[in-house]
Structure formats: structure tokens, C-alpha cells
DODRENLUM-330269 format. One record per atom (N, C-alpha, C): residue in one letter; x, y, z. Coordinates in steps of 0.02 Angstrom, whole numbers, plus 50000, padded with zeros to 5 digits. Example, Ala and Ser with C-alpha at 12.3 -4.5 7.8 and 13.67 -1.06 7.14 Angstrom:
<atoms>
A506604971650390
A506154977550390
A506604983550390
S506424988850354
S506844994750357
S506455000250394
</atoms>
This chain:
<atoms>
X503335027849889
X503765031449939
X503885026950001
X504475027650029
X504645023550089
X504925027950143
X504835025850202
X505225028250258
X505885024550251
X506455028250256
X507125024850257
X507525028250309
X507895024050347
X508285026650394
X508925021950408
X509485024650419
X510095020950432
X510175020050504
X510475014250525
X510555012750597
X511235008950607
X511705012450644
X512345009750655
X512425008050735
X512645001950751
X512674999950821
X513255003750858
X513145005250923
X513675007950966
X513765002851024
X514385000051033
X514474994251079
X514944996551136
X514874992951192
X515244993851255
X515874989551248
X516294990151300
X516954986751303
X516894979551291
X516344976551310
X516264969051302
X515894967751235
X515874972751196
X515534972151123
X514814969951128
X514494972751188
X513774972451195
X513404978451171
X512824978451149
X512474984151116
X512274989451169
X512514995351157
X512275000851200
X511635004351161
X511735005651096
X511205008451063
X511375009250991
X510985013650949
X511095014650881
X511165022150865
X511625023650823
X511545030650791
X511095030550731
X510605034550731
X510105034650679
X510295039450627
X510345037650563
X510655041150511
X510165042850457
X510215048550428
X509755050550371
X509955046650309
X509445043850272
X509605040850211
X508995043150163
X509145046550109
X508585049250067
X508265043550026
X507615044150016
X507225039449977
X507325040649901
X507635046249881
X507765047749815
X508335052949810
X508715053249757
X509275058149749
X509065064949768
X509405068749807
X509265075749827
X509785080249797
X509555086549777
X510035090949757
X510445093649819
X510995096649805
X511475099149859
X511105103749908
X510695107949881
X510415113149923
X509905110149974
X509595104249955
X509105100850000
X509445096950056
X510055094750041
X510405089950085
X510785093750138
X510385097150185
X510745100450240
X510585096950303
X510895099150353
X510805095250420
X510165096250448
X509825101550442
X509145102550469
X508645097850435
X508705097250371
X508255092850333
X508365085750357
X509025083850357
X509155077150375
X508995074950445
X509045079650494
X508875078150561
X508125078050570
X507815082650536
X507045082650542
X506755075550515
X507005073750460
X506825066650431
X506945061250477
X507535060750508
X507705055950557
X507195055550610
X507065061450636
X506595062150693
X505865059750674
X505605062150619
X504965060250596
X504905052850576
X505395050450540
X505405043550523
X505395038650584
X505815041250634
X505905036850694
X505225037250737
X504915043150741
X504355043750789
X503735041650758
X503565043650700
X502895041850669
X502975037750603
X503545035750587
X503585031550530
X503655024150554
X504265022350585
X504385016450609
X504105015150682
X504195020550725
X504095019550797
X504775018050828
X504965022050881
X505565021450907
X505705014350938
X505205011650967
X505235004850998
X505465000050947
X505175000350886
X505334995850828
X506034996350801
X506275002650802
X506985003950776
X507505002050832
X507375004150900
X507875003750949
X507814997350994
X507254994750990
X507164987951032
X507404989151106
X507254994951133
X507384995851205
X508084999151219
X508484999951164
X509125002851171
X509105010851160
X509655013551169
X509695021151156
X509785022851087
X509475028551064
X509525030550996
X509895037850993
X510465037850959
X510865043450950
X510675047350893
X510405053950897
X510185057650843
X510575063850832
X510835065350776
X511245070950759
X510795077350763
X511065082150798
X510675088450805
X511085094450784
X510845098650738
X511205104550715
X510965110550754
X511235116250744
X511105122150788
X510375124350785
X510035124750728
X509345126850723
X508845122750768
X508925116250761
X508495112150802
X508675111750877
X509355112250889
X509595112950958
X509175118350995
X509195124250962
X508885130150994
X508145130450989
X507785125450958
X507085125750949
X506735121150996
X506155123151024
X505785118951074
X505515112951039
X505455112450976
X505165106350941
X505595100250959
X506205101350978
X506665095750995
X506405091751053
X505985095451096
X505775091751159
X505205087051151
X505015085851080
X504555080151073
X504885073651085
X505525073551073
X505865067051083
X505835064351152
X505695057851160
X505685055051227
X506365054451261
X506485058651310
X507205059951334
X507475053351365
X507085048451381
X507385042751412
X507605037651354
X507465039151296
X507615034451242
X508165037251189
X508295043551194
X508755046651146
X509335050151175
X509855050651136
X510445054051152
X510455059651099
X510515066251121
X510595071951070
X511365072651056
X511485071050994
X512165070950972
X512335078050938
X512695082150970
X512815089350944
X513355089150890
X513145091250829
X513645091050771
X514185095650786
X514745093650758
X515345097950766
X515305104750732
X514795105350689
X514675112050653
X514365117050698
X514065115150759
X513755119450800
X514285124250836
X514225130650826
X514725135550857
X514575136350935
X515135136250970
X515125137351041
X514895144651054
X514405145051098
X514215152151118
X513865151551191
X513745156851223
X513375157251285
X512705154451278
X512335156751226
X511685154351214
X511675146751205
X512135144551167
X512145136951152
X512275133251219
X512715135351256
X512885132351323
X512265132951371
X511945138351371
X511365138951414
X510775134251389
X510695133851324
X510185128751298
X510325121351316
X511015120151311
X511175113351336
X511075112251409
X511185116951449
X511005117051524
X510295115651535
X509905119051499
X509115118351507
X508995111151482
X509175108751432
X509025101951405
X509245096851460
X509845097851487
X510065093651540
X509605093051600
X509375099351615
X508895099751676
X508275095951660
X508065095751602
X507455092551576
X507585085251564
X508125082951582
X508265075251579
X508535072551515
X508795076851469
X509105074351405
X509785072151418
X510015067151376
X510695064651374
X511005068951314
X511595071751332
X511945075851276
X512615072451261
X512785072851195
X513435069951168
X513715075251120
X514395075351116
X514705079651069
X514995075051014
X514835076450951
X515015071950894
X515645074450861
X516015069250832
X516645071550801
X517035076450834
X517115076250898
X517385081950935
X518175082050939
X518415087850936
X519115089150950
X519215093451009
X519605090851055
X519655094251122
X519905101551118
X519625106151155
X519865112551163
X519675115451232
X520115118951269
X519935121351332
X519305125651336
X519155129151281
X518535133751280
X517875129951291
X517915123851283
X517275119351289
X517205117451362
X517575119551411
X517585117751479
X516845117951506
X516435123551498
X515735123251523
X515315117451498
X515425115551435
X515105109551401
X515315103551429
X516015102351436
X516255096451461
X515975094751534
X515825099851569
X515585098651634
X514865095951636
X514475096451581
X513825094351577
X513645088751535
X514025088151478
X513845082851425
X513995076051453
X513615071151428
X513695064151457
X514165060151415
X514255061351352
X514665057751304
X515025062851253
X515635060651239
X516065064151189
X516295058651140
X516205059251073
X516375054851019
X516995057850985
X517575053750986
X518175055450951
X518245051550886
X518445055050833
X518455052250762
X519165049550754
X519215042550734
X519865039850722
X520145040750656
X519675043650611
X519935044650545
X520205052250538
X519895056450570
X520135063550573
X520715065150616
X520825060350664
X521375061250713
X521765055050715
X522495055550715
X522845049250726
X522785047250797
X523115041050814
X523015038350875
X523365042450930
X523955045350916
X524305049850963
X523855055450982
X523535058650935
X523095064450946
X522475062250993
X522205056450973
X521675053551010
X521865052451085
X522465049651098
X522715047751156
X522775054351201
X523025060051171
X523095066451205
X522435069251222
X521915068551178
X521245070951196
X520955066951251
X521035060351251
X520755056251307
X521085058751372
X521745060151372
X522065062451432
X521755068951456
X521625073751411
X521385080451429
X520665080051454
X520285074751432
X519545073851451
X519485069751512
X519975066051539
X519895061651596
X519595065151656
X519785071451672
X519485074851731
X518775075751731
X518455074751672
X517725076551670
X517295070251675
X516645071051702
X516255065051716
X515865063451650
X516175060551604
X515855059251539
X516115051751513
X515745049151468
X515975043251437
X516215044851364
X516705041151342
X517025042251282
X516855036551226
X516705038651171
X516575034151114
X517135035051058
X517415029351042
X517895029350986
X517515027950922
X517495033250881
X517095033150820
X517505031550762
X517165027750713
X517505025250654
X518085020450664
X517925016250703
X518375010250719
X518325005450663
X518865004350629
X518835000050567
X519244993650569
X519674992550624
X520074986950630
X520094984350698
X520274977950714
X520334975050772
X520884978750812
X521414980750780
X521964984250810
X521714990550842
X521264994750806
X521045000950830
X520594999750884
X520184994550885
X519754993250944
X520164991951002
X520704987550997
X521114985451059
X521484991751083
X521734995851035
X522125002151056
X521695006551094
X521045007651068
X520605012551103
X520375009551168
X520315002751171
X520054999851234
X520635000751286
X521245000251265
X521865001551313
X521795008651332
X521615013451292
X521605020751310
X521065022251357
X520605017551366
X520045018851414
X519405020651385
X519295020151319
X518645021851291
X518125017451321
X517565020451327
X516955016151357
X516525012851302
X516455015851243
X516015013651193
X516385014551128
X516155010451074
X516475009851009
X515965009750953
X516155012350897
X515655012550841
X516145013050777
X515955008750724
X516285009450665
X516155003050625
X516455002950562
X516434997550515
X516724990750540
X517174991050588
X517394985350612
X516824980650644
X516384984150672
X515814980450711
X515234979650658
X515124985050617
X514484984450575
X514424991050531
X514324989950472
X514154995850428
X513434997650446
X513265004250431
X512545006750445
X512055001650407
X511554998850442
X511044995450409
X510465000450392
X510294999150327
X509685003450305
X509034999650314
X508555002350348
X507914998550353
X507395003150320
X506944999950292
X506385003150253
X505675000850273
X505255005750264
X504525004150277
X504115008450233
X503555005750202
X503135009750152
X502895016450191
X503005021850153
X502835028250186
X502135029450185
X501905033250237
X501215035750245
X501265043650234
X501095045550175
X501195052150158
X500505057150176
X500655063050190
X500155068150199
X500375074350167
X499875077550135
X500085083850095
X500235089150147
X500665093550118
X500915099350159
X500285104050178
X499765103750138
X499175107650152
X498825105350218
X498775098750223
X498485095750288
X498895097650347
X499555097050341
X499965099150399
X499885106750413
X499895110550363
X499895117650374
X499165119750406
X498645116050383
X498035117950417
X497985115650487
X498305110250505
X498305107850573
X498775112350616
X499345114850585
X499775119550623
X499385126150636
X499045128650588
X498705134650595
X498135133850653
X497845128450657
X497365127450715
X497735127450780
X498275123950781
X498655123650846
X498965130650865
X499155134250816
X499425140650835
X498905145650851
X498305144950829
X497695149350840
X497375146850907
X497655141550945
X497335138951002
X496595136750991
X496525133250936
X495915130550913
X495675125650972
X494975124650974
X494725119751021
X494855112851001
X494825108251050
X494975101251040
X494525098050983
X493915100550972
X493465097750923
X493795098950852
X493995104850844
X494335107350776
X494955102850763
X495345101550817
X495965097750810
X495815090050789
X495315087350826
X495085080250811
X494885080250740
X494425084950714
X494195085250645
X494755085550597
X495245089450613
X495785089750566
X496175083350557
X496265079850611
X496575072850606
X496135067950569
X495485067750590
X495035063650558
X494935064850485
X495035070750458
X494985072350386
X495545069050349
X496105066350383
X496735063850348
X496855056750378
X496695051850341
X496885044650372
X497645043850383
X498065047050339
X498735046550352
X498995049850415
X498695055250430
X498875059150492
X498645055550549
X498085052650546
X497795048650605
X498235043250623
X498495039450568
X498885033250584
X499595036050613
X499865041450586
X500515044250617
X500365046150686
X499775049150705
X499655051850770
X499715045650814
X499435040050799
X499445034450843
X500145031250848
X500585031650792
X501225029450797
X501615034150846
X501455040150839
X501835045450884
X501675044250956
X501045042550972
X500865041251041
X501295035751067
X501405030651028
X501755024251054
X502485025451054
X502725030851018
X503415032851022
X503645036851080
X503205041651095
X503365046651146
X503095045151212
X502575041451212
X502275039751281
X502445033351304
X503135032751306
X503445026251328
X503325024851399
X503075018451411
X502915016451481
X502245017351495
X501815020551451
X501135021051464
X500785016351418
X500545010751441
X500225005751407
X499465006251408
X499215012051404
X498505013351406
X498235011551336
X497685008051330
X497475006451261
X497085012351228
X497275013551169
X497045019351136
X496335017951104
X495845022351116
X495155020851099
X494915025351043
X495305031651029
X495025036350983
X495535041650968
X495455045250920
X495875050950903
X495935055850959
X495335057750988
X495345062051046
X495755059551104
X495695052951115
X496095049851170
X496815050851157
X497025048951095
X497755049851073
X497985057251086
X497575062251063
X497745069051076
X497855070851140
X497355068351186
X497445069851257
X498025067051288
X498225060551267
X498785057651296
X499455061451278
X499465063951218
X500015067751194
X500115074651222
X499555078251218
X499485085251233
X499585089351172
X499255095151169
X499305099151109
X500005101951096
X500405103351145
X501055106051138
X501535101251102
X501475094751117
X501835090051089
X501635088851018
X501015088751003
X500785088650938
X501015094450898
X501015100450924
X501245106450884
X501995105350865
X502385102750908
X503115101550898
X503215096850837
X502755091350847
X502775085950793
X502605088650722
X502085092550719
X501885095550657
X502425099750624
X502755104150666
X503295108350644
X503875104450616
X504055098650650
X504565094850621
X504355091150556
X503725089450557
X503495085750494
X503535090650437
X503365097350446
X503405102350390
X504145103650374
X504595103150421
X505305104050410
X505525098250364
X505265092050371
X505515086150342
X505125084950276
X504585088750261
X504145086850203
X504455089050141
X504455084550088
X504755085850029
X504255090949992
X504525094849948
X504065099149914
X503675095849857
X503915089949839
X503625086649781
X502965083449802
X502475084849773
X501785082349785
X501705075149764
X501345071349805
X501255064149790
X500565063049757
X500165068249763
X499505067149728
X499015063349777
X498395063549754
X497905060449797
X497805053149789
X497675049649836
X497625042249842
X496825040649850
X496485037649800
X495785036349810
X495625032449866
X496095027649884
X495995022849942
X495995027350005
X496335032750011
X496325037550068
X495645040450078
X495345042450019
X494645045250018
X494175040350040
X494275033750015
X493815027950036
X493795026950108
X494405026850136
X494515026150211
X494155031650252
X494185037650228
X493875043450263
X493095042650258
X492855041350197
X492105040150189
X491885034650229
X492255029050232
X492035023450274
X492005025250346
X492525028750367
X492565030750438
X492005035750459
X491815040350411
X491295044650426
X490625040850429
X490545036150386
X489925032150382
X489805028450446
X490335025150471
X490325021350532
X490185025650594
X490515031350591
X490405036250646
X489705038150652
X489365039850595
X488665041650594
X488195035950614
X488355029850597
X487935024250611
X487975022150686
X488585023350715
X488665021450783
X488205025350832
X488025031250811
X487555035450853
X486845031950855
X486725027650811
X486045024150806
X486065017150824
X486635014050823
X486765006450837
X486445005050905
X486064999850910
X485704998050973
X486164996451032
X486734993851018
X487224992651076
X487714998751090
X487715003551041
X488155009451053
X487805015751068
X487175015451052
X486805021951060
X486825024551133
X487005031251141
X487045033651204
X487735033251236
X488175029651203
X488845029651231
X489285035651201
X489505040551239
X489785046251206
X490385045051160
X490805040251178
X491455039051144
X491355034451082
X490765031351074
X490635026751018
X490725029150952
X490475035150932
X490565037450865
X491325038550846
X491705041050895
X492455041650887
X492805035250876
X492565030750922
X492865023650914
X492725020650845
X492075021250821
X491895018750760
X492315021850701
X492405028250710
X492845032050659
X493485029350656
X493805028150713
X494475025150718
X494545018650681
X494045014250696
X494055007650660
X493985008250585
X493555012950562
X493475013950492
X494115016650456
X494465021250489
X495075024150462
X495615018650459
X495685015050513
X496235009950512
X496155003650471
X495445002650453
X495294996450423
X495584995750354
X495815001550322
X496115001250255
X496825002450257
X497125003050313
X497855003950315
X498264998550283
X497974991950290
X498344985950263
X498324986650185
X497754988650159
X497684989250084
X498134995350056
X498115001050097
X498475007150069
X499225006750081
X499465004150138
X500185004550151
X500504997850159
X500144992450144
X500434985650147
X500724984150221
X500334986650271
X500514985250338
X499984980250363
X500194974050387
X499774968750405
X499364971350464
X498674969450461
X498254972450512
X498454969950580
X498744964250591
X498954962050655
X499514966650680
X499954969050639
X500494973750659
X500154980650672
X499684982750634
X499344989250647
X499064988950720
X498664983250735
X498344983250802
X498874982250861
X499414978150846
X499894977650901
X500334983950910
X500564987150852
X500964993050859
X500604998550888
X499944999950870
X499635006050893
X499305004850965
X499394998850991
X499104997751059
X498384999551065
X497994997151018
X497264997651017
X496934994251076
X496344996851094
X495964993451141
X495694986551118
X495524982051161
X495314975151142
X494734975651091
X494294980151111
X493624980451071
X493784982750998
X494244987250991
X494414989650921
X494814984350889
X495284981050926
X495664975650890
X495214970350868
X494744968150905
X494264962850880
X493924964750819
X493704971350819
X493304973550758
X493714973450700
X494354975250702
X494814975550642
X495094968650621
X495154964350669
X495494957950654
X494944952450637
X494414952250669
X493914947050666
X493214949350653
X493114955950645
X492434959050638
X491934957550694
X492224956250754
X491794954650810
X491604961350846
X491024960250886
X490794965650927
X490394970650882
X490074975550918
X489694980550879
X490094984650826
X490724986150847
X491134989850796
X491314985250734
X491434979350751
X491574974450694
X490944973650653
X490374973650682
X489774973250642
X489644979150597
X489864984850628
X489824990750584
X490274990850526
X490914988450540
X491414988150489
X491244983050436
X490954977450451
X490764972450402
X490144975250358
X489694978550396
X489184981650354
X489424987150307
X489854991350329
X490134996450281
X490474993450226
X490884987950240
X491254984750184
X490744981350137
X490244978250159
X489714974750115
X489374980250073
X489214985650103
X488934991250064
X489344993750009
X490024994350024
X490444996849970
X490564992049913
X490444985249929
X490514979949880
X489854978649844
X489324981849868
X488634981049838
X488454973749844
X488624970749903
X488394963449919
X487794962549949
X487404968349966
X486794967250006
X486154968449964
X485794963249954
X485164963649926
X484664967349973
X484064969449950
X483624973749992
X483384969150055
X483244963350054
X483034959850112
X483614958850160
X484164957650137
X484814955950177
X484954962750212
X484904968150172
X485064974550198
X484604976250259
X483944975750250
X483464977150303
X483574972550363
X483794965750352
X483874961850408
X484484964150451
X485004966050410
X485614968250442
X485484974650487
X485094979650459
X484914984750492
X484514983850554
X484004979250547
X483614977450607
X484024974750658
X484524970650647
X484964967350694
X485324973150733
X485494978750699
X485904984050732
X485444989350764
X484754988750744
X484274993050773
X484354999950743
X484534999750671
X484575005850633
X484095005950582
X483745011750573
X483235012450522
X483565013650457
X483125012050402
X483375013050331
X483555020450325
X483145024950344
X483235031950336
X483845034450371
X483985031550432
X484585033250464
X485255031550431
X485155025750398
X485745022850360
X485915027250297
X485315028750268
X485405033450203
X485715040550222
X485445042850279
X485715049650299
X486455049350317
X486635043350352
X487365042450371
X487775042050310
X487535038550259
X487905038150193
X488005044550161
X487485048250163
X487495055250127
X487955059450164
X487935059350233
X488335063950277
X489045062050269
X489215055850259
X489935053750255
X490255056550189
X489905056050139
X490155059450074
X490175066250077
X489735070150109
X489755077250112
X490305079450161
X490375075550207
X490965077350258
X491625076850228
X491705071750187
X492375071450154
X492485076350100
X491955077950064
X492045083350015
X492165089850050
X491855091650103
X491985097650135
X492665097650165
X492925091950195
X493555091650217
X494135092750165
X494015090050102
X494505090450043
X494525098350027
X493935101150024
X493945108250000
X494275112550049
X494185111350112
X494465115550170
X495195114950165
X495485109450150
X496175108150150
X496545111050091
</atoms>
């Protein structure tokens, strides 16, 4: 399975890039009943935030995301980083007092609003006074109709986008009419970009949502993420998508949760469930291996001579263990994992070069899995880390038991 998203550029009058409209592209054929606006929008949001990462897709430009009525009226929408996105209200949304009030609230919270495929009508006056952008369709309307709509919209403080520009002549005509931005096949067809997908079962998401809805303590939330390597990786991607401008090195799952806040995580989980296919992808033994390795390293970190007594060390060791198999599971180069997730220098060194105490633990865990350690070598390595043989055996046992308990609970 892959993350797939379409991206079409939106240009200014000098044909310089303003941003991209992000478009839903299914990874497999979908039946008509599944292909609705809610499903499409939820997938675009999730793929952007925790699949690719908004920075990777947008490169510092604006991302235009189609929004239908249900998501417009839902607080989960506010997980999106307002400084990076434009909420493009689909033409299917019915004008109502509630819809106008919701748009006013989003504007107050700093979001940029656009009307998609719009046809001018005086009844939209309250919206015209607050939206930032209106997109007019050159296929659905002839040039004379477009010219009249431009004239009607001139009194309002908004920018106009000529949509579905297919020829040089259309571009020049719309430029003469005073359009600010342009989008269409004349400039570029939507580019489809792909990335190997990191799946999580609906059961893991539901368990996490239940904990969040029940106001569970931070320990339970941390444990729910740690029981799922895929969720952990997505959490770190999410932090780097929505915490734009905050270049704090991430040191643990708990740190990432604290940076986001439980309300943002709840919104993200709800959108994930909205976007999740009902088709099960089955268990991946490499995911189990990652979880066992992480649990083993977490337990050993409590006894390691250089880490003993450091409260955050076990969680950092767990993070290293989880991420160490991302390259094998998802074909994501480790250098990309480290760079994209903005990991601390200590964790980065452990993952890339096996340096430092966390790197030492990771190398030991890998060698144990490969049965590379004879008795004398094993004892020497344990002595170097100031870990007893009994402590190592107990850590090994606990890591298998922890993973088994986590699977049965899910």
C-alpha cells in the first residue's frame, strides 16, 4: 500500500508559484459509495500531515485543501496548520447561517478561506466579505459570464483564481480581466506523488480514540502509541507537519504528545478513522519485531551504567528501537527518517552510526536477534554497559510479554 496524493500548482500573474491544490488519488479502485467528498478530504489531510509531511509536499508554499460540509462544521478540521493551508469550500456546501458563522469563527482563528468552482450570487454577500479567495471555473462558465462575475466581485477584498486555464489565450484574457492567480492544464496537469504507506489497524486507532475520549492519563496514551510502531512514526510526522516553526528536537513519544497536545491528537485520530479503509492489511511480523526490540531496549536503559537514573532514558531507548526498523519495514532511508522527524542528536547518532549509549543498546539488541553473541562476548558486552545477565534476561522476557499483552488488548 502507498500514500498517494495529487498536486496541481496555482500561479500568480508572473507565473510564479503561490501554492498547490492537494487532490485525492485512490491507491486502488473504489466503489461509487466509497468515493465521497468526506472520504477524499480525510485522505488528503491524513496523507499530507502524517504520510508525506506538509513541508515535503508544499516546500513552504500554500496548500489548498477541498473541504465539504461535514468536515467544515467539525472541530477536527482545526488540526491543520492555519499558516500553511487554504480551506477550499466545495460548491456543494449549502449556504446557511450556521455555515457562515462557522466560516467567521475559522477566520477569527486565522484560517484562509476560499470558495471553489464558485458562481456569483448576491445571497453570498456575507461570505464575500470574509473569504480571501474565490475560484471561477473557465469550463463551466464562458468568458463573458466570467467577466461579469469578476465585475460583481470587484467591490470585495478578495483575490480571484482563474481555474481550469487550458490555453495561452485563456490565461491572457483572464489576466486582462484582473485575475490574481491561475490554475489549469496550460501550466501543469496534477502531479501524482507516492510514498510507501505506514498502515495501522482500525482497532489500534479505536483504542487510542477511546482513551482520548475517556480523558485517560498521559501514561495510557503513551503506551497506546508505543504498542504500535506505525502509529509512533505517524505521530512524529504529525508533529513536524503541524508544529511548524518549532524546531525543538524530539526525544520521545511523550515529548511528541506534549508538543502536540491531546486535543490535536484526538482530531488527528478522528480524521484517521474517517480515512481508514475497511480492508484489513493483516499483521506484519516486522512490526512485532520493532515493538519487541523497543521494549527490550526500554527495559535495558533502566540498568545501563550511563543511562541509569535518567528519567527520560527508557522512553528515548524505546523510540530508537521503534524507529530502527522503519527502513526495513517501509523502505524509508534512515537518514530521511532522522531528518524528517527532527530527532535529537543523541537519537540520530544511535540510529545512523550506533554511537552513544542508545546506539550501544541498539547494536546489542540487533546482535541478540541475529544470535551473533557467544557466551563470553555476551558477558563482556553486558559488563561494558554495567548490566547483569539476570537483568538482561528479565528485560528480554518483559519485552515479549509486553508485546503479547499489547496485541491482545488491541
